[in-house]
N, C-alpha and C positions, 0 to 999 in steps of 0.2 A: 378879388377872387383868390382861391387857394393856390399856393405855389410851393413846390417841393424842390429845394436846391440840393443838388448832389455833388459837392466838391470835396473830395477826400484825397489830399496829396500828403499824407502824413507818413511817418516812419512806420513800417509794418513789422510787428514783432510777434513773437510767441505763437499763439493760436492763429493769429491772422495770417502768418506765413503758411501755416498748414492749410488754411482755407484757400489761399491763392494758389498754392502748389497743386491742389486737387481740382482746380477749376476746369470745367470742360471747355476747351477752345481757348487758346492764348490770344491776348490782345497785342497788336503791334504798337510799341510805345515810341516809335520813331517820331521826330519832330514834325508837326503838321506844316503844311504850306500856308503862309500868311495870306496869300491871294485868294483862297477859296471863298466863294461868294454865294454858295447855295443857301436857301432859306434855312435858318436855324444853325448854320455852321459859322463859327468864328475860329480864330487862331488856336483857342484853347478849350473850346467846348462845342458840343452838339446839343441842341434843345429839342426834346421830344414833347409830344402832347398825349395825355391820357384822358380818354372819355370813359367815365365809370358811372355805373348806377349806384351812387352812394346814398340815395334815398329813393322812396317809392316802393311799389309792389315788388317783393322778392329781393330787395336790395341787400338784406342780411346775408344772402348767399355770396355776395361779392365783397363782403366787408374786409376780409384779410388780404385781398389781392394786391393792394398797393404796398403792403409790407413785403410781399415777394418781389415786386418790381424794385422797391427800394434796395433790398438785399443784393439783387443781381447787379444793378447799376452801380451801387456803392462798391461792390466787389471789383468790378471792372475799373472803377476810378482809383481804387486803392492799389491796383496793379499797374497803374500808369495810364489808364484810359485806353481808348482805341485810336491808334495812330497818333498818340499824344494828346488826345482830346478827352476831357471828362464828358460824361453824359448827364445832363440835367433834364428835368421835365416839369411841365406845368399841367395841372389837371383841372378838369371841369366835371361837375355832376350833372347828368342828364335826367335825374329824377325818374329813371325808367320810362321816360316818355319820348316817343319818336321825334316830336317837334323840338323838344329840348335837346335831343341828341344832335339834330341838325344845327341848332344854334351853337351848341358847344363846339362841334367840329369846325364850323365856320369861324368862330371866334379864335380858336387855337391856330388855325391856318392863316387867317387874314390879319388878325390883330397881333397875335403873339409870334407869328412867323415861324412856327415849329417846323422841323425837318420832316417828321412823320408822326403818325397817330398810332397809339396802342389802344384798341377798343376792349373794354371790359364791361360789356353791355350787350343786351340783345336788341337794343332799340336803334342801332346806327343805320338801318337800311336806307332811310331817306337821305342820308348824307353821302352814300357811297358813289353815286353817279358823279357828284361834284368833285369828290376826292380823286376819282379815277381821271376825270377830265383835267384836273390840275397836276396829275402825276405824283400825288402824295403817297408815299409808302404807308400801308396800313398793315400792322403786324399784331396779332393777338387772337382774341376770341372770334369765332366766326360761326354763323348759321349755315346750314347746307345751301341755302339760296344765294349765299354770297360767293360761291365758288367760281363764278364766271368773271370776277373782277381780277384783271391781270396785275394790279398793283397791290393786291391783298394776299397776305400770307398767314396761314394757320397750320399748326402741326396736326390738327385734326378738324376737318370740316364735318365729317360724318363718320361714325363708326358703324360697323355692321352689327346691328342689335340681335342678330341670330344667336350670338354667344350668350346673350342674356336669356333668350328663350331656352337654350340648352341648359342653362343653370336652373331655370324653373323646372324643366322636365326631369333633370337629375334629382330634384327634390321631391318628385312625385306629383307636381301640380298638373292640373288638367284644364283649368280656366282662370285666366288672369284678369283681375279688375284694374282698369286704368283710372287713376285719379290725378287731379291737377289743382294747383293753387290758382284761384282766379279764373279768368277767361281769356288770357292772352292768346292772340291769333298765332303768334310765333310758336308757342308751346303746342297748340293744337296741330299745327303743320308738322312740327318735329315728331309728334307722336305717331303720325301716319306711317312712317317707315317701320316703327316697332310693330304696329298692327299687321302690316304686310309681312314682315319677317316672321312673326310668330305664326301667322296663318300658313306660311309656306312650309313650316315643319310640323304642322298638325296640332298646334297649340291654340286652343280656343281662347277668345278674349271678349271683353265688353267694349262698348264705345267709351270715349272719354267722359268722365264724370267730374265736373268742376266743383270745387269746394271753396267757399268764402267764409272764413271763420266767424265773421260778425253777422252773417246772415243764415248760413246753413246749419242744420243739425247733423253732426257726425253719426249719431245713432241711426237716424233715418237713412242716411246715405249707405252706411254699412249694412243696414237691414235689407235694403233693396239689392245690394250686391250679393248678400247671402241667399236671398230668395232665388236668384238666377244661377246659383251653383258655383259662385266664385270661391276658389280655395287658395288663391295667391293674389298678391297686390304689387303693382308697380307705381311708384309715386313720382310724378312730375311736380313735386311740391317743395315748399320750404319744410324743414324738419319739424317745426312746431305743428304744422297742419297734419303731417303724417302721424305724429304722435297722438294727436286728437283722434284721428280715424282708427288707428290701431287700438287705442284705449277703448273706443266704442265697440270694436270687433270683439275684444275680450269680454266686455260687459254683456254682450248679447250671446256669448258662447259660440262665436264664429271662429273655427280653427283655420289658421292660415299655414299652409305648408312652406311657404316662402314669401318674403316681402323684400323688394328691392327699391331703394331710394336712389334717385339720380343726383341728389345733393346731400351734403351733411357729413361727408367723410372727414371729420376733423375733431380734435380733442375738445374744443369748446362745446360742441354738440354733445359729445360723450359726457362731459361734466354736468351739463344742464339737463339733458334728456336721456341719458344712457339707460336708466331703468325702464323708461317708457318705450324706448326703441330696442329693447333687448331682443335679439334674434334677427333684427333687420340686417340685410346685406346691402353692399354697395359695389357697383361696378367701378373699377379704377383704371384710368387711362394714362397712368404713369407708373413708375416702379413704386409699389406700395411702401408706406412708411414701416410696415412690419417686416419687410424683406431686408435681411442683413446684407448691405451692399455699400461699396465705397462712394457711389454717387449720392446715396441718401445721406451718408455722413458729411459729404462736402456741402450739400444743401443745408443741413441742420447747422453746421458751423457758420455758414454765411448768415443764416437767419439769426443765430445767437449773437454774432458779432455786429451786424448792421441793422437788424430789426428786433432787438431784444424784448421790446414791449409786446411782441406778438408771438403766440404759441406757433411753433414751426409746423407741427403736424396738422395742417389744415389744407383741405383740397384746393381752395382758391388761392391760398398763399403760394402753394406749389405752382399752380397755373400762372399766377402773376410772375413768378420767378422764371418760368419757362418762356413766357411771352417776352420778357425783358432779355433773356438769353438769345432768343431769335433776333431781336433788334440789334444786340451786340454783334451777332454773327453777320448780319446784313451790313453793318458799318465796317467790319473787318474786311469783307470781300468787296466793298465799294471803293477801296483804295485810299491813298493818302489825302486826296482832295475829293471827298465824297459828294456826289450829286444824288438827287432823288432817282434819276434814271440809272446811275451806276449801282445804286443800292438795289433797285428792283431787278435789274438785269443780273447782277452778281448773285443775289440770293436765289433767284429762280434757277441758277445753274449749280446750286448746292444739292448733291444727290445722296449724300450720306450724313444726315444730321440726326443726332440723338440727344441733344442737350446735355452733353457730358455723361451719357448713360442713364438719364432719367426717363427717357421714353424709347419706344421701339424706333428703329431707323426710318427716317422720312426722306423721300425724294421730293423736293419742292417743285420739281418740274411736272410731277404727275399726281401728287397726293390729293389734289382738289377733286379728282374724279375716281380715286381708288380708295374705298372705305377701308379703315383698319379692321382686319378680320378677328383680332384677338384682344383680350383684355384680362385684367386680374379681378378677383373678387375677395372682399373681406366681409366680416360679419361681427356685429356687436355680440359679445358673449352673453350667457344666460343671466349673469349678475349685472349686466349693464355697465361693467367697469373697464372694459378694454375691447379693442378691435382684435380680431383674430384672422390670420390669413387662411382663406379657404382654397382658393385656386391662384397659384402664381401666374398661370397663363391658361386661359380657356378660349378656344377658337370656334368659329362658326360651324365647323364640322364636328364639334364635340370633343376634339382632341386638344392636346397641349401644343400642337403645331410643331414647327421645326426650330 
């Protein structure tokens, strides 16, 4: 199986020093206790496990996430590790399949004896009961239905989609068509909160319309949406599918006042599909790449230094980086001799976490039940050549918040 080894104890020079100096959250580099015996913990390293959808339906959305994980863990290691230990990780591909996700998690915990799991997948649901029973920390992506697990941490379980509805209304939209890639039950469930939120502010919607590129006609789908008065679109889709649907809308003369894609905010999509997605907007749940900010500079320097093969300005690269930063934070507060229990207890008591300024402040004691009310919005320009910042911060009440 694939294994990524993260050991960097080299002399830090030049630009690397600048990256380390700007890192959000310093690591304690004191010598570790040799007697620590928790799973995945040795005198000089902590072994994590990553379950990622590296293949299967929708996997291209996650493709850059491991580069973000690499950058943050390598940055921590270059700065002396956490309590003197480097962070390494082993990863498994769950092929976007629930049964494979269970197998991957079990293999990482039972065979590889990892300390904790970083999920970068929507398919982990079936493994969560076992991971909680075994007291394994789970840190990373989470669906809203995962919020009841006390061993699981995410910086956002659920955002308040009302702000997205406000964005549509600000654009003059009156009826939003919902489209999705495939027929995944998790996507259908996630969309329900958007339907309810939009209805609550008087914004009309359609039911979810699935689209399978190898089977369905985008022209027919968009024709049906046009016939029922849709003048805006929200895509629970991979970017290529949304590009096909938008292209069909243009071909049949269907004007769209606004289109929002929930995935695809990255430079690789811009380079390959920019012209086809011109005018499409994206909701952003971290500080936008277009925002001039020291936190973004630190992130980009880390990516350039430790994951130079990957374009830094990608949505999932950023999320992978943030997930890894959360794991680093958990190890920091777990103490010199970390246990799974001290990691979970300590991280739950962190009330002011912001990933070094990359996200809005999170309280890990309460955020599982308190949706984030605000987000940013960017849009691909008319030429399809760049993202432009539209709203630095738009909240559920239609204001920029506090």
